[in-house]
C-alpha positions as CSV (number, residue, x, y, z in Angstrom):
1,M,124.4,138.4,101.2
2,E,121.4,136.4,102.1
3,K,121.2,134.7,105.4
4,T,121.3,131.0,105.6
5,G,120.5,128.3,108.1
6,P,118.3,129.0,111.1
7,E,118.4,132.8,110.5
8,I,116.4,132.6,107.3
9,K,113.1,134.5,107.4
10,Y,110.1,133.2,105.6
11,P,108.7,134.3,103.2
12,R,111.5,136.2,101.3
13,R,112.3,137.6,97.9
14,R,108.7,138.4,97.3
15,F,109.0,140.8,94.4
16,I,111.3,138.8,92.2
17,R,109.4,135.6,92.9
18,D,106.1,137.2,92.0
19,V,107.6,138.4,88.7
20,M,109.1,135.0,88.0
21,R,105.9,133.2,88.9
22,G,104.0,135.3,86.4
23,I,106.6,134.5,83.7
24,I,106.4,130.8,84.6
25,Y,102.6,130.8,84.2
26,I,102.9,132.5,80.8
27,L,105.6,130.2,79.5
28,F,104.0,126.9,80.4
29,D,100.6,128.1,79.0
30,L,102.4,129.0,75.7
31,L,104.9,126.2,75.4
32,S,103.0,123.2,76.7
33,D,99.5,121.7,76.9
34,L,99.4,121.7,80.7
35,E,96.9,119.6,82.6
36,I,96.6,120.0,86.3
37,S,94.5,117.9,88.6
38,G,94.1,117.5,92.3
39,R,94.0,121.2,93.3
40,E,91.4,120.3,95.9
41,H,94.2,118.7,97.9
42,L,96.1,121.9,98.3
43,P,96.1,122.9,102.0
44,A,95.9,126.5,103.2
45,G,99.5,126.5,104.2
46,G,102.4,124.9,106.0
47,P,104.5,123.6,107.5
48,L,104.5,121.5,104.3
49,L,106.9,119.5,102.2
50,V,105.9,119.4,98.5
51,A,107.5,116.2,97.2
52,A,107.6,115.6,93.4
53,N,109.2,113.1,91.1
54,H,112.2,114.4,89.2
55,F,112.6,113.4,85.5
56,S,113.4,116.9,84.0
57,F,115.3,120.0,85.0
58,I,112.1,122.0,84.6
59,D,110.3,120.1,87.3
60,P,110.9,122.8,90.0
61,A,109.3,125.4,87.7
62,L,106.2,123.1,87.3
63,V,105.9,122.8,91.1
64,V,106.0,126.6,91.3
65,R,103.3,126.8,88.6
66,V,100.8,124.6,90.4
67,T,101.3,125.7,94.0
68,P,100.0,128.9,95.5
69,W,102.4,129.6,98.3
70,P,105.7,131.4,98.8
71,L,107.8,128.3,97.9
72,E,111.3,127.6,99.0
73,V,113.1,125.0,96.8
74,I,115.9,122.5,97.5
75,G,117.9,121.8,94.4
76,G,121.2,120.7,93.0
77,A,124.1,123.1,93.0
78,Q,124.8,121.7,89.6
79,L,122.4,120.6,86.9
80,P,124.3,117.9,85.0
81,Y,121.2,116.7,83.0
82,A,120.0,120.1,81.8
83,P,120.7,121.1,78.2
84,F,122.1,124.4,79.4
85,D,123.3,125.8,82.7
86,G,119.9,126.5,84.4
87,T,121.3,127.2,87.8
88,W,121.1,131.0,87.2
89,I,117.3,130.6,87.1
90,L,117.3,128.9,90.5
91,K,119.7,131.5,91.9
92,L,117.4,134.3,90.7
93,W,114.5,132.6,92.4
94,G,116.7,132.0,95.5
95,Y,117.0,128.3,96.5
96,F,118.9,126.0,98.9
97,P,121.6,124.4,96.8
98,T,122.8,120.8,97.6
99,H,126.1,119.4,96.5
100,R,125.3,115.8,95.6
101,G,127.4,113.2,97.3
102,T,127.5,115.3,100.5
103,C,125.2,115.6,103.4
104,S,124.2,119.2,102.4
105,R,123.8,120.4,106.0
106,T,123.3,124.1,105.1
107,A,120.5,123.3,102.7
108,L,118.7,121.0,105.2
109,R,119.1,123.5,108.1
110,S,117.8,126.3,105.9
111,A,114.7,124.2,104.9
112,E,114.2,123.1,108.5
113,A,114.2,126.8,109.5
114,V,111.5,127.6,106.9
115,L,109.3,124.7,108.0
116,A,109.7,125.8,111.6
117,Q,108.1,129.1,110.6
118,G,105.1,127.3,109.0
119,G,106.6,127.6,105.5
120,V,106.5,125.4,102.4
121,V,109.5,123.7,100.9
122,G,109.6,121.9,97.5
123,I,111.9,118.9,97.3
124,A,112.6,116.1,94.8
125,P,113.2,113.1,97.1
126,E,115.1,111.1,94.4
127,G,117.9,113.7,94.5
128,G,118.4,114.1,90.7
129,A,117.0,113.6,87.2
130,W,119.2,110.9,85.9
131,A,116.3,108.7,84.8
132,T,112.7,109.0,83.6
133,V,111.3,106.3,86.0
134,L,110.9,106.4,89.7
135,R,113.9,105.6,91.9
136,P,114.3,105.3,95.7
137,A,114.3,108.4,97.7
138,R,117.5,109.9,99.3
139,P,117.1,110.5,103.0
140,G,116.7,114.3,102.8
141,A,112.9,114.5,102.5
142,A,112.3,112.0,105.3
143,F,114.9,113.7,107.5
144,L,113.0,117.0,107.1
145,A,109.7,115.4,107.7
146,T,110.8,113.7,111.0
147,R,112.6,116.8,112.2
148,T,109.8,119.3,111.6
149,G,106.5,117.3,111.8
150,A,105.6,118.8,108.4
151,R,103.0,117.0,106.3
152,I,103.8,115.9,102.8
153,L,102.0,116.8,99.6
154,P,102.9,114.4,96.8
155,V,103.0,115.7,93.2
156,G,103.3,113.5,90.1
157,I,104.8,115.1,87.0
158,D,104.7,113.5,83.5
159,G,105.6,114.8,80.1
160,A,108.1,117.5,81.2
161,T,110.9,115.7,79.4
162,D,108.9,116.1,76.1
163,V,108.6,119.9,76.2
164,F,111.8,120.9,74.4
165,P,111.9,118.0,71.9
166,S,108.3,118.8,71.0
167,L,109.0,122.5,70.5
168,R,111.8,121.6,68.1
169,N,109.2,119.6,66.1
170,G,106.8,122.5,66.1
171,R,104.2,121.3,68.6
172,R,103.4,121.6,72.3
173,A,103.9,118.6,74.6
174,H,101.1,117.4,76.8
175,V,102.3,117.8,80.4
176,T,100.3,116.5,83.4
177,V,100.7,117.4,87.0
178,R,98.7,115.5,89.5
179,I,98.5,116.6,93.1
180,G,97.8,113.9,95.7
181,E,96.4,113.8,99.1
182,L,98.3,115.0,102.2
183,F,99.9,112.4,104.4
184,G,102.0,112.4,107.5
185,P,103.4,113.7,109.8
186,F,106.1,111.2,110.6
187,Q,108.1,110.6,113.7
188,A,111.4,108.8,114.3
189,G,112.7,108.0,117.7
190,E,115.5,105.7,116.5
191,R,119.2,106.6,116.4
192,G,122.2,105.5,114.4
193,Q,121.7,102.9,111.8
194,K,118.1,102.3,112.9
195,Y,117.4,105.9,112.3
196,R,118.7,105.7,108.8
197,C,116.6,102.6,108.2
198,R,113.6,104.5,109.4
199,L,114.3,107.3,107.0
200,D,114.6,104.8,104.2
201,E,111.1,103.4,105.1
202,I,109.6,106.9,105.1
203,G,111.3,107.7,101.8
204,H,109.8,104.6,100.3
205,E,106.4,105.6,101.5
206,I,106.8,109.1,100.0
207,M,107.8,107.6,96.6
208,Q,104.8,105.2,96.7
209,H,102.5,108.1,97.1
210,I,104.1,109.8,94.1
211,A,104.0,106.6,92.1
212,E,100.2,106.6,92.3
213,L,100.2,109.9,90.5
214,I,102.2,109.1,87.4
215,P,101.6,106.6,84.6
216,P,102.3,102.9,85.4
217,E,105.1,102.7,82.9
218,R,107.0,105.5,84.7
219,R,106.9,103.9,88.2
220,G,110.1,102.0,87.8
221,Y,111.4,100.8,91.1
222,Y,107.9,101.2,92.6
223,S,106.0,99.4,89.9
224,D,103.8,96.4,90.7
225,D,104.7,95.0,87.3
226,P,107.9,92.8,87.4
227,A,108.7,93.6,83.8
228,I,108.7,97.3,84.5
229,R,110.9,96.9,87.5
230,A,113.2,94.7,85.5
231,A,113.4,97.3,82.7
232,A,114.3,100.0,85.3
233,K,117.1,97.9,86.9
234,G,120.1,100.0,87.4
235,T,118.3,103.4,87.7
236,E,118.1,102.9,91.4
237,I,121.8,103.3,91.7
238,Y,122.6,106.8,93.0
239,P,125.2,108.3,90.6
240,W,126.9,110.3,93.4
241,E,127.1,107.6,96.0
242,H,130.9,107.6,96.1
243,V,131.4,111.0,94.3
244,S,131.3,114.5,95.7
245,E,130.3,117.5,93.6
246,I,132.5,119.7,95.8
């Protein structure tokens, strides 16, 4: 059984991840018209949080595709918006599963342990793929940033939701991945409710950086256009606010 929490050693699962990374490279090159920009912003290493928008269940694979490091991933224990049960892929990679509607202490402690070793952790701050426009961040990414002093690398993904529909129509979808400039680190000396408010502020800043990397019509809650924000109304509601997946 793999160790969890503070006892996790980074990097891990090197052989299987190298194999899977090679397969991911081939699949995206074959099945999509992939455009990547901003590689010059990739740092040499961590501690680093890679924060990406989450519109499709294949977003984690795209983050693996465009980053060069041994990457740990925080992801949902269930994938309710995937067309099939894709959790086996994440399990094969080895990830830190979160049960939405809970505080997911084990996943956060495990990610914190990786960052403490100078590692790299991929996270979708929105906490799910229930919409195709940006929504407010959940507190997890900001929590890890303030606890570890890790810098944040924003990544904007567009077109991933078109991959399988396009293949069914006999064509390849154009997928863009834009890598933004590093920002952070963040600190938070507050406690209690003030600390949660501080995490929300940091979460909004993370999402604003991501918003700059995706098309204006996808920015939803973070758009400067009132019409786009109005059209996205309701997507900001977290589906698991009062529901536990356990």
